[in-house]
C-alpha positions, 0 to 999 in steps of 0.5 A: 500500500502506498504511504501518504504524508499527513499533508496529503491526507488533509488535502484529500479530505478537503477535496472530498468536502469541497466535492460534496459541497459542489455536488449538493449545490443548486439542488432544486426543490420538487413539490407534488400536489393532487388537486392542491393537496400536497403529496410528500411521500411519492418518492417511494413506491408504497407512497405512490401519488394516487389519482383517478383515471380520466374515465370522463376523457378529461384530464382535470385536477383529480386525474393528475399529479402536479409537479412544481420544480423550483430553485432551478439554476437559470438557463438549465434544461429540465427533462422528465420521463414517465413509464406507465403514465403520461405527461401533459403541460396543462389541465383540461379546459373547455377552451383547451381540451386535454383528453386521455389521448393527450400528452407524451411519455417524455417532456423537456423545457429550458428555463431560460431566465427563469428558475421554475418549471411545472408539468402534470402526470396522469395515468390510465392504469391502476398499475404503479408508474414512475416519473424520473426528473433530471435537472443538471445532474440531479435525478428525482424518481417519483411513483404514481398510480390510478384508481379505476373508473366506473363500470363501462364494459362487460364480457360474458362467458357461458356455454352455448349448449347444455343438457336438460335439468342442468345447473351451469355457472355463467361468468361476467367480467366487468371493467372500466373504459381502460380495462381496469377492475372497477369497484364491486359491481353487480350485473343484472341477469335476465333469463328467458326459458331458464332461471337465474340464481343470485348474481354475485358482485364482481370481484375487486381483484379480477372483476369477475361476477358469477351466477348459476343458471338452472335450465328446464327439464325439456329440450328448448332454447334459452335466452340470457341477458347480462347488463350493467349501468354505464354512460357512453363517454364522448371521444371514447369507444361506446360502452358495452352495457348489455350482452345477450347469449342464446343457449340450446337446451338438449335432452341428453338421452334423446341426443344420445339415441340420435347420435347412436342412430346416426353412427349406425346409419353411417356404419351401414352406409360405409359397409355398403360402400366397402361392398361396392368397392369389393364388387368393382374390384372383382369385376375389374380383376375379371376384366383384366384376366379376360383381356389377358386371355384374349391377348394370349389367344390372339398372339397364338393364332397370329403365330400359327397363321404366320407359321402356316404361311411360311410353310406354304411359301417354302413349299411353293419355292421348292416346287418352283425351283425343282421345275425351274431346274428341269427347264434349265437343264432342257433349255440351257439357252432360255434359263429362268432364275430360281426363287430364293 
């Protein structure tokens, strides 16, 4: 280890003190408020600043955290980055609307001759988001989260067909306009051709509500309607307030007998089809054998005919040449050619 003199140690310590003093100088102050109420612990996730989501499509004071920064060194740039949240520079007014589609995840400003800056942050989700502010080497991290708006949409899960005398559970998932789980909501269930039991309030963690439907003892068709109270918001998709489902109620024994009969008919038809295929296969084999026999007979006949013709020609040539030789012997001056 390198040895240091006392003077060197003192110099190093003084340098550290000066450096710490320099780093802590000109540190700005950040104040968070929600609807003029100060929030002093939003720099921790557990103390995240809580605002309502802009379910009315207007980002107003209750929907946004105001970030007021003071003590900024003149001419310094201030930047902010939000995750799971959105930054806007002002709140909604009728003259200058600020909606749930307004803003950006980043923001920056040069203070010029000033020493203050401010912006607002809103969120459309109940999940925790972060806002990171950077001012000339100083970084601040804050947390925000939203509370769900009123029930706006529902999604129904139920069977399309059931058996007679059965009791089947149907589920309804309720959400706000942004897909968050709202406060407990009890959908209204109306059944025609069936009986709806007691409808449970939606679970505040999942948004799911449940109800048992009792179906009749005879085959029929039932209609179910699920509904919540909601008001359409201008600028946002229309609310899904009602969902209707039709359910076929079938007698299990009758259905089973019908399926058995269909299966038997299918097997009979398949057996007949297989028999026809065998018949056609046999006929084709017979025809092929007949054609092969006819071909062999024709070939034999042709061979025999050719052999007979060849024999006849050879006999003719032999007789002709025997007579020609006798002629040539008696008439040497008038010889005729022999056949080859």
